[in-house]
N, C-alpha and C positions, 0 to 999 in steps of 0.2 A: 595438411592436417585439417580434417573436417569436424572437429569437436570444439565448437565455440566455447562451451563452459570450461573445458579443460584449458583452452588458450587463455581465457580470462584468469583462471586460477594460477597458471604459470606466470602470467604477466605480473600478478601481485607478488609472487614468490621472488621475482627478480630484485625486489627492494628489501628482501629479508636479509639481515646481517648473517655473515658466516658464523658457524658454531651455535646458531639457534637450533631448535629441534628439526627444522626443515628449511633448505635454501637451494638456490641454483648457482652453479659455477658459471664462468665466463662462456663456456660452450653450451649452456642451457641444460646441463645434466643436473638432475635433482640429487641432493645428498640429505641424509638425516643423521641425527645424533642419538645414540643410546648408550647410557653410562659414559665410558671414556672412549667409545669407538665411533668413528665416522663411517657411515654406511652409504653404499650406492649399488647400482645394478649393472649386471652384464647378462647377455642372452646367448643361448646356443640353439641353432636351428634344428628342427626335426625335418628330415627329408624323405621324399618318396624314393625308394631304392632304385627303381628302374631308370629314371631320368634325372634324379637329383633335385627335383622340384621341391621347394620349401613349402611345407604345409602347416608348420607350427614352430614355436620357440619356447624354451624353458628359461625362466628367470632364475638367476643365481645372485645371491647377495655377496658383495665384496666389502671388506671392512679394513680399516686401518686405525690402530690405537696408538696413542702417544708412547705407551710403554711396551707395545708388542706389535711390530710391523706385520707379523704373520697371523694375527688373531682371526680365528674362525668365529663369525657372529653367532653360530649355533652353539658354540661352547658356552656362551653366556647363559643358555638355557639349561646347561648341564651342571651349573653351580647351585647356589642356594636361592635362585630366583623363585619368587612366588608364582602361583598360577596367574594372578593379575599382571605381573611383570612379563610373563611369557606371552600372554595375549597382547599386551601393549607392544612388545617387540614384533610379534607376528603382524599386527595391523600396520606398523610402521613399514615393515618390509614389503607388504603387499601394496601399500600406497606408493612407495618408491618405485616398485616394479611397474605399476600401471602408468605412473607419470613418465618414467623414462622410456617405456615401450610406446605408448600412444602419442608421445610428442613427436615421434618419427612417422612420416607418412607411410612408410612400408609396413608399419604395425597394423594397419587396417586390413591387410591382406591375409593374415595368418592367425591361427589360434595361439593364445598365450597360456602356458602351463605354469602354475604356481604351486610350490610344495607346501604341505602341511607337516610341520615337524612332529616327531613322535611325542615329544613332551606335551604338545597341545591337545592330543587326542582326548585325554581324560579331562582337560581343562575347558574344552569347548562346551558352551552351554547352548540353550535353544536359540539364543539371539546372535550367536557369533556369525553365522552365515548372513543373517539379516543386516548386521552392521556393515559388512563388506559390500553387500548389495546396495545399501544406502549410499555409500561413498561413490560407487560407480554411477548410480542414478543422478547424484548431484553433479558429477562431472560429465554426465551424458555419454558414458562409455559403454561398450557392448558386452554386457555380462554373459551373453550367449556364446561369445568367442573365448571365454575364459574357462580353463579346465583346472580344477583343484585336485592335486595328486597326493594321495595318502602314502605314508611310508609303509614298509613291509609290516604286515599284521600277522602276529602269531595266531595259531589255531585257537588258543584259549581266549583270544581277544576278538573273536568273531562278532560278538554282540556290540562291541565298541565300533567296529567298522560299519555295521548297519546303522547305528545311532548317528554317527558323523555323516555317513552318506545321505541319510534321510534329511538331516539338517541342511546340507548344502543343496540337495535336489529341490527341496521345498522353496529355496530361494533362487532357483533358476540356473544353478551352475551345473556343468557337466563334471563327471568324476572319473579320476584315473586311480588305479591301484598299482603299487610296485610289488613284485613277487620275487621270491628267492630263486625259483626254478620253474620248469615247465609244469610239473605235477601240481605245485601250489597254484600256478596260474589257472589250471583246469578247475581245481577245486574252488578257488575263490571267485573265479568268473561265474561259476554256476550259483554261488551263494550270494554275492554282492550285486551281480549284474552291472558292472561299471560300464562307462562309455569307452574307456581305454584301459588296456593292460600294458604295463611297462616291464620288460624282462631283460635281464643282463644277457647280452649276446654272447658272452664268454661261457655261459652255462648251458649251452645247447648240446647235451650229451645223448639225448634220445630223439632221433629225428622223427620217428613215428608219432611220439607224443607231441612234439613241436608242431607237426603238420595237423594233428587233431586240434590243438589249441588254435592254430591259425584258421582252420575251417569253422570251428565253433564261434569264434569271435566275429569272423566275417559274416557268417549266416545270421548273426544277431544284429547286424548293422553297427557293430562296435569296431574298435581298432586295436591292433597289437603293435607296439613300438619296441623295437630292439634297441636298447641303449648300450652305451660304452663300446661302440664300434671303433676300435683303435688300431687294428692291424689288418694286413692284407689277408691273413688266414681267416679271420672272422668275417671279413668282407666276402670272401669266396664262399664260405659256408652259407651265408645269407643269400648270395646270388643263386646258389643251387636250390635253396628252399623256395625262393621267389619263382624260379622256373617251374617248380612242381605244383605250387598252389594256384597259379593262373590268375592272380589278382595282385595289385600293388602291395609291396611290403614297405613298412615305414621304419626308419632307422635314425639314430642320433649318436654322435660321438666325435672324438678328436681326429678321426681320420679325415673328416671334412673341415671342421671348424673348432677352434677354441672359443669359449665364451667371450663375447666382445660387446663393447658399448653400442657401436653403431650397426644397425641392421643392414645398412647398405654395404658393409664390408663382406657380408655373406656371399655376395655375388661373385667374389673373387676367391674361389676355393683353392686350397693349397695344391701344389703340383702332384703330390702323392695321391691325393683323392681323385684328381682328374685322371691320372693314369689308371687308378683302380677302377674308375667308372668306364674305362675303355676309350678315353679321349686320346687324341694324338698329341704328342709333345711338340 
């Protein structure tokens, strides 16, 4: 790990007692506390489809509450939480993700994708992106390797997408958008001009439109990531698309890896994925 400021911060966290707002466990993994829930990170790789090379990873928050072993941390935002509480939780999640990702040497080699919850869109003020950038600067972490991904934006919320996108871009972050289908991808790519479009691979019903989106994104120097690749049928559909476009296709899903704590575990892909990639058993 080549981030001295981060190492110093993690060394101080080793002495923090469990159940404070932030601490490290015996394995060096960072945990945080929000209300009654204990939070930590796992990561799922984003792979280049042709050879399986890992180019990025998405951070997911995992939580455990004393009263509910299956609690989803984002359900805390769907209750009566105020905007300030929502922003506090978001900042804690992002901090946990960067600590748990960049404490691992392999984290230096790929981009890190962090989600922006829908509840936060309206709560984000002009300083929200600046606050996260400040945290990264203090820890000497590479903001240019972090992609902030927006949730699906409805057509009537277009102004909000532009506002949030401008906020994060002014602070040096790249931006990804999630879209419901190919047509929405075409429309919002033209409007928002993100660095990345993320599309559910199970929703590819119009091959011509999908090829159009792939070509437009590639021509603009951006990326299209097919998420939720979970079956051999979806894999085969993407393989055929990749053959037609003539440039690398990016994909993410359980066919290769479940979200995991350790990045090093990604190198050992499940047997089903190896077979789907054409490897010999």
